[in-house]
C-alpha positions as CSV (number, residue, x, y, z in Angstrom):
1,M,-57.6,11.7,54.2
2,R,-56.9,12.9,57.7
3,I,-54.0,11.4,59.7
4,I,-55.1,11.1,63.3
5,S,-52.3,10.6,65.8
6,A,-52.3,8.9,69.2
7,D,-52.6,12.4,70.9
8,D,-55.6,13.2,68.6
9,V,-57.2,9.9,69.7
10,D,-56.7,10.8,73.4
11,A,-58.1,14.3,72.9
12,A,-61.2,12.9,71.1
13,L,-62.3,10.2,73.4
14,D,-63.7,9.7,76.9
15,F,-64.8,6.4,78.4
16,P,-68.5,7.2,79.0
17,A,-69.0,8.3,75.4
18,L,-66.9,5.5,73.9
19,T,-68.6,2.8,76.0
20,D,-72.0,4.2,74.8
21,A,-70.8,4.0,71.2
22,L,-69.7,0.4,71.7
23,A,-73.1,-0.5,73.2
24,E,-74.8,1.0,70.2
25,A,-72.6,-1.0,67.8
26,F,-73.3,-4.3,69.7
27,R,-77.0,-3.6,69.5
28,G,-76.8,-4.4,65.7
29,G,-76.3,-2.9,62.3
30,V,-72.6,-3.6,62.1
31,H,-71.2,-6.3,59.8
32,A,-68.0,-7.8,61.3
33,P,-66.7,-10.9,59.5
34,P,-64.2,-13.1,61.4
35,R,-60.8,-11.5,61.5
36,H,-57.9,-12.9,59.6
37,H,-55.5,-14.4,62.1
38,H,-52.0,-15.4,61.0
39,T,-49.1,-16.7,63.1
40,I,-45.6,-15.7,62.0
41,A,-43.0,-18.1,63.2
42,N,-39.6,-16.7,64.2
43,D,-36.4,-18.5,65.0
44,G,-35.2,-17.8,68.5
45,T,-37.9,-15.3,69.4
46,P,-41.6,-15.6,70.2
47,D,-44.1,-16.0,67.3
48,Q,-45.7,-12.8,66.0
49,T,-49.4,-12.4,65.2
50,L,-50.8,-10.6,62.2
51,L,-54.4,-9.6,62.3
52,L,-56.7,-8.0,59.7
53,M,-60.0,-6.9,61.1
54,P,-62.8,-5.5,58.8
55,A,-66.2,-4.1,59.7
56,W,-68.8,-1.9,58.2
57,N,-72.3,-0.3,58.7
58,D,-74.5,1.9,56.7
59,R,-72.1,4.9,57.0
60,H,-68.6,3.7,57.3
61,M,-66.2,0.8,56.5
62,A,-63.1,0.2,58.6
63,V,-60.1,-2.2,58.5
64,K,-57.6,-2.5,61.3
65,L,-54.1,-4.0,60.6
66,V,-52.4,-5.3,63.7
67,A,-49.0,-6.8,64.4
68,V,-48.4,-8.3,67.9
69,T,-44.7,-8.8,68.8
70,P,-44.5,-10.2,72.3
71,D,-40.8,-9.4,72.9
72,N,-41.1,-5.8,71.9
73,G,-40.8,-4.8,75.6
74,A,-37.1,-5.6,75.4
75,R,-36.9,-3.0,72.6
76,A,-38.8,-0.4,74.7
77,L,-41.7,-0.7,72.2
78,P,-45.3,-1.7,72.7
79,A,-46.2,-5.3,71.9
80,V,-49.2,-4.2,69.7
81,M,-48.6,-2.0,66.6
82,A,-51.7,-1.1,64.5
83,S,-53.4,1.2,62.1
84,V,-57.1,1.8,61.4
85,I,-58.3,3.0,58.0
86,L,-61.8,4.5,58.1
87,M,-63.7,4.8,54.8
88,D,-66.9,6.4,53.6
89,K,-69.4,3.5,53.0
90,E,-71.1,5.1,50.0
91,T,-68.0,6.0,48.0
92,G,-65.2,3.9,49.5
93,A,-63.2,7.1,50.0
94,Q,-60.7,7.0,52.8
95,V,-61.7,9.4,55.5
96,A,-58.9,8.9,58.1
97,L,-55.8,6.9,59.0
98,I,-55.9,6.5,62.8
99,D,-53.3,5.4,65.2
100,G,-54.5,1.9,65.7
101,A,-52.5,1.1,68.8
102,R,-54.0,3.9,70.8
103,L,-57.5,3.3,69.4
104,T,-57.1,-0.4,70.4
105,L,-56.2,0.6,74.0
106,W,-59.3,2.8,74.3
107,R,-61.8,0.4,72.7
108,T,-60.5,-2.7,74.5
109,A,-60.8,-1.0,77.8
110,A,-64.3,0.4,76.9
111,A,-65.5,-3.1,76.1
112,S,-64.5,-4.2,79.6
113,A,-66.3,-1.1,80.9
114,L,-69.4,-2.1,78.9
115,A,-69.3,-5.6,80.4
116,A,-68.8,-4.2,83.9
117,R,-72.0,-2.2,83.6
118,Y,-73.9,-5.5,83.6
119,L,-71.5,-7.8,85.5
120,A,-69.6,-5.9,88.2
121,P,-71.0,-5.7,91.7
122,A,-73.1,-2.6,92.4
123,E,-70.9,-1.2,95.1
124,P,-67.4,-2.6,94.8
125,D,-64.6,-1.5,97.2
126,T,-61.4,-2.8,95.6
127,L,-60.3,-3.0,92.0
128,L,-57.2,-5.2,91.2
129,M,-55.2,-4.5,88.0
130,V,-53.0,-7.5,87.0
131,G,-50.3,-6.5,84.4
132,A,-48.5,-3.3,83.8
133,G,-48.5,-3.0,80.0
134,A,-49.8,-0.2,77.9
135,L,-53.4,-1.4,78.3
136,A,-53.4,-1.4,82.1
137,P,-53.9,2.3,82.8
138,F,-56.7,2.4,80.2
139,L,-58.5,-0.5,81.9
140,V,-58.2,1.0,85.3
141,R,-59.7,4.3,84.1
142,A,-62.4,2.5,82.1
143,H,-63.5,0.6,85.3
144,L,-63.4,3.7,87.3
145,S,-65.8,5.3,84.9
146,V,-68.4,2.6,85.6
147,R,-68.2,2.0,89.4
148,P,-66.8,3.9,92.3
149,Y,-63.8,2.3,94.1
150,K,-62.1,3.1,97.4
151,H,-59.0,1.1,96.6
152,V,-57.1,0.2,93.4
153,L,-54.4,-2.5,93.7
154,F,-51.7,-3.0,91.0
155,W,-49.8,-6.3,90.5
156,N,-47.1,-7.0,88.0
157,R,-44.3,-9.6,87.7
158,S,-42.0,-6.6,88.0
159,V,-43.1,-4.6,91.1
160,E,-41.6,-1.4,89.5
161,G,-44.3,-1.6,86.8
162,A,-47.0,-1.9,89.4
163,E,-45.6,1.0,91.4
164,R,-45.4,3.1,88.2
165,L,-49.1,2.6,87.5
166,A,-50.1,3.3,91.1
167,E,-48.1,6.6,91.0
168,G,-49.8,7.5,87.7
169,L,-53.3,7.1,89.2
170,R,-52.3,9.1,92.3
171,A,-51.0,11.8,90.0
172,D,-54.4,12.0,88.3
173,G,-55.9,13.0,91.6
174,H,-58.4,10.1,91.7
175,A,-60.1,9.7,95.1
176,A,-59.3,5.9,95.2
177,E,-56.2,4.8,97.1
178,A,-53.7,3.4,94.6
179,V,-51.2,0.9,95.9
180,A,-48.8,-1.6,94.3
181,T,-48.8,-5.1,95.8
182,E,-46.3,-7.9,95.7
183,S,-48.7,-10.7,96.5
184,L,-51.0,-11.6,93.7
185,D,-52.9,-14.2,95.7
186,A,-53.6,-11.9,98.6
187,A,-54.8,-9.2,96.2
188,V,-57.1,-11.6,94.4
189,S,-58.7,-12.6,97.6
190,K,-59.4,-8.9,98.5
191,A,-60.6,-7.7,95.2
192,D,-64.2,-7.1,94.2
193,V,-63.3,-6.6,90.5
194,I,-60.1,-8.1,88.9
195,S,-58.9,-6.9,85.5
196,C,-56.2,-8.9,83.9
197,A,-54.2,-7.9,80.8
198,T,-51.1,-9.9,80.3
199,L,-49.3,-12.1,77.7
200,S,-49.2,-15.0,80.2
201,T,-49.3,-18.7,79.0
202,E,-49.8,-19.9,82.6
203,P,-52.8,-19.2,84.9
204,L,-52.4,-16.2,87.2
205,I,-55.9,-15.9,88.8
206,R,-56.6,-18.8,91.1
207,G,-60.3,-19.6,91.4
208,A,-60.0,-20.9,94.9
209,L,-59.1,-17.5,96.1
210,L,-62.0,-15.6,94.6
211,S,-64.5,-14.1,97.0
212,Q,-68.2,-14.5,96.4
213,G,-69.5,-11.7,94.2
214,T,-66.2,-11.0,92.4
215,H,-66.2,-9.9,88.8
216,V,-63.2,-11.1,86.7
217,D,-62.3,-9.2,83.5
218,L,-59.9,-11.2,81.3
219,V,-58.4,-9.2,78.5
220,G,-55.1,-10.9,77.7
221,A,-54.7,-14.6,76.5
222,F,-55.9,-13.8,73.0
223,T,-54.7,-17.1,71.5
224,P,-55.7,-20.7,72.5
225,H,-52.3,-21.3,74.0
226,M,-52.4,-18.4,76.4
227,R,-54.1,-18.4,79.8
228,E,-54.7,-15.9,82.7
229,S,-57.2,-17.9,84.8
230,D,-57.1,-21.5,86.1
231,D,-59.8,-24.1,85.6
232,E,-61.4,-23.5,89.0
233,C,-61.8,-19.9,88.2
234,V,-63.7,-20.7,85.0
235,Q,-65.7,-23.4,86.7
236,R,-66.8,-21.2,89.6
237,A,-67.9,-18.3,87.5
238,S,-70.9,-17.3,85.4
239,L,-69.2,-16.9,82.0
240,F,-69.7,-14.1,79.5
241,V,-67.8,-13.0,76.4
242,D,-67.5,-10.1,74.0
243,T,-68.3,-12.3,71.0
244,Y,-68.8,-16.0,70.8
245,A,-66.9,-16.1,67.5
246,G,-63.8,-14.6,69.0
247,A,-63.7,-15.8,72.6
248,L,-64.7,-19.4,72.0
249,H,-62.1,-19.9,69.2
250,E,-59.2,-17.7,70.3
251,G,-59.4,-17.1,74.1
252,G,-57.3,-19.7,75.9
253,D,-59.1,-19.1,79.1
254,L,-62.2,-20.7,77.6
255,V,-60.8,-22.8,74.7
256,Q,-58.6,-24.9,77.0
257,P,-61.2,-25.9,79.6
258,I,-63.7,-26.6,76.9
259,H,-61.3,-28.8,75.0
260,A,-60.4,-30.6,78.3
261,G,-64.1,-31.3,78.9
262,L,-64.2,-29.3,82.1
263,I,-66.9,-27.0,80.8
264,E,-69.1,-26.9,77.8
265,R,-69.9,-24.2,75.3
266,S,-73.4,-23.9,76.9
267,H,-71.8,-22.7,80.1
268,V,-71.1,-19.3,78.4
269,R,-74.3,-17.5,79.2
270,A,-74.2,-14.5,76.9
271,E,-72.1,-12.2,74.7
272,L,-72.1,-8.4,74.8
273,M,-74.8,-8.3,72.1
274,D,-77.2,-10.2,74.4
275,L,-76.4,-7.9,77.4
276,V,-77.0,-4.6,75.6
277,N,-80.1,-5.9,73.9
278,G,-81.6,-7.1,77.2
279,D,-81.6,-10.7,76.2
280,H,-79.6,-11.6,79.3
281,P,-79.7,-9.5,82.5
282,G,-76.0,-10.0,83.4
283,R,-75.3,-10.4,87.1
284,T,-78.3,-11.9,88.9
285,A,-77.1,-12.1,92.5
286,E,-74.8,-10.3,94.8
287,D,-72.7,-13.4,95.6
288,E,-72.5,-14.5,91.9
289,I,-68.9,-14.7,90.5
290,T,-68.9,-13.4,87.0
291,L,-66.2,-13.7,84.4
292,F,-65.9,-11.7,81.2
293,K,-63.5,-12.9,78.5
294,S,-62.7,-10.6,75.6
295,T,-60.6,-11.1,72.5
296,G,-61.6,-8.0,70.7
297,A,-63.9,-7.4,67.8
298,S,-63.7,-5.3,64.6
299,L,-67.1,-3.7,65.3
300,E,-65.4,-2.1,68.3
301,D,-62.8,-0.6,66.1
302,L,-65.4,0.8,63.7
303,A,-67.4,2.3,66.6
304,A,-64.3,4.0,68.0
305,A,-63.0,5.2,64.6
306,A,-66.4,6.7,63.8
307,L,-66.6,8.5,67.1
308,I,-63.0,9.8,66.7
309,A,-63.8,11.0,63.2
310,A,-67.0,12.8,64.3
311,R,-65.2,14.5,67.2
312,C,-62.4,15.6,64.8
313,G,-65.0,17.2,62.5
314,L,-64.8,14.6,59.7
């Protein structure tokens, strides 16, 4: 069994290829049972989450083990720790043990890129990244792989985090102007695409401030008690999800307004499988506000792990 490090993952992947691999996985042929989701209560510190995520197709099996520890930032550690075991489908032999935290960053951002292919405006000017965690730079680069942007704005509760991300994008030499902003509301009103990846339990994106034609990409709020958008944001937008099974049961941005009777399950127009198979066209008008809610899916892990293994010669 090959051990594949975070650096190996970075060397193996690029967003166009990974986004294509995810699209192929969502077209069908992958079995992905509901993930096992366990809350671990702690005295005096935030609850942790333990996830077990299996998937398989005719060539491979994979299981991802994830521990989410919200207060790891105070320890200078990432909130998400994970490993992915890739196995040969025919024999069950373990092929690779892959750094799951890095794989998760790549595949989560690639899922947002896949959605943006169908939902983002055709010629956006400004991308807003909300949050400065480990996922943020991956999301920005994933969105930049799908659409050209002239401006990228970064907002974080700590402006230092936003400035760090802006400097990182400038150091990459990307043509887009990268700037940290202190006013989230002002940035929301300017943005054509908003990507949000936080652990917030209170809404950050105010629907009243969204311009016509905006695409909102909500990646955080992976439990029913978390929230990144307010009710008006959800009510104004055409709603899309990565999977119905995940987003409608775990994503607080949709679970909460559905439970409150503000929207119905039928207001969610499609999942990624419908978009890639052509069963729904995605964005249908320039002035349409679209919202994509993702909570992650094990078929994404399998697709990413298989691509990594192939590019590592396994």
